C-alpha positions as CSV (number, residue, x, y, z in Angstrom):
1,M,113.6,98.9,97.7
2,A,113.2,96.5,94.8
3,R,113.0,92.7,95.4
4,K,115.5,90.3,93.9
5,P,114.1,88.2,91.0
6,G,112.5,85.1,92.2
7,T,112.0,86.1,95.8
8,R,108.3,87.1,95.5
9,N,106.1,85.0,97.7
10,S,104.2,82.8,95.2
11,S,101.4,82.3,97.7
12,E,100.1,85.9,97.2
13,F,98.3,85.0,93.9
14,A,96.5,82.2,92.2
15,L,96.9,81.8,88.5
16,F,93.9,81.1,86.2
17,D,93.4,80.0,82.6
18,V,90.4,81.8,81.1
19,V,88.4,80.7,78.1
20,Y,86.2,83.4,76.5
21,E,82.9,83.0,74.6
22,D,84.7,83.6,71.2
23,G,87.0,80.6,71.9
24,S,90.1,82.6,72.8
25,Q,92.1,81.8,75.8
26,R,94.3,83.8,78.2
27,S,96.7,82.0,80.6
28,N,98.1,82.8,84.0
29,R,95.7,85.6,85.0
30,K,96.6,86.6,88.5
31,V,94.0,86.8,91.3
32,P,94.8,87.6,94.9
33,L,94.4,84.6,97.2
34,A,92.7,86.8,99.7
35,L,89.6,86.8,97.4
36,L,89.5,83.1,97.0
37,G,88.4,80.3,99.3
38,G,85.5,80.1,101.7
39,L,82.1,78.8,100.6
40,D,82.4,80.4,97.1
41,G,85.6,78.6,96.3
42,D,87.1,80.0,93.1
43,E,84.0,81.8,91.9
44,P,85.2,85.3,93.1
45,A,88.0,84.9,90.6
46,R,85.5,85.3,87.8
47,A,84.5,88.8,89.1
48,A,88.2,89.8,89.7
49,I,89.2,88.8,86.2
50,S,86.1,90.5,84.7
51,E,87.2,93.7,86.5
52,Q,90.7,93.3,85.0
53,D,89.1,92.8,81.5
54,N,87.0,95.9,81.9
55,A,90.0,98.0,82.8
56,I,91.9,96.7,79.9
57,A,89.0,97.3,77.5
58,E,88.6,100.8,78.8
59,K,92.2,101.6,78.0
60,S,92.3,99.8,74.6
61,G,88.9,100.9,73.4
62,I,87.9,97.3,72.6
63,A,84.8,95.8,74.1
64,P,85.5,93.2,76.8
65,L,84.8,89.5,76.1
66,Q,82.5,87.4,78.2
67,I,84.1,84.6,80.2
68,K,83.0,81.1,79.3
69,S,85.0,79.2,81.8
70,L,88.0,79.5,84.1
71,R,90.2,77.1,85.9
72,R,93.4,77.3,87.9
73,S,96.5,77.1,85.9
74,G,98.2,73.7,86.0
75,A,94.9,72.0,87.1
76,K,93.7,69.2,84.8
């Protein structure tokens, strides 16, 4: 059964802003919170976002971009 809008538990994902080597930026990339934390902190998000980029690149036929930096959305 479908959920009502706005009832999704926002604690399931962390959102990240990603800056690529060519200077482009993508905002609000979702990463499951289960991957984050521990001694590695947010570093596993880089691998998860890279996997997402590879899947998108495979479908679109455009080479994936290298990630220059990432930070949680809303963080300064």
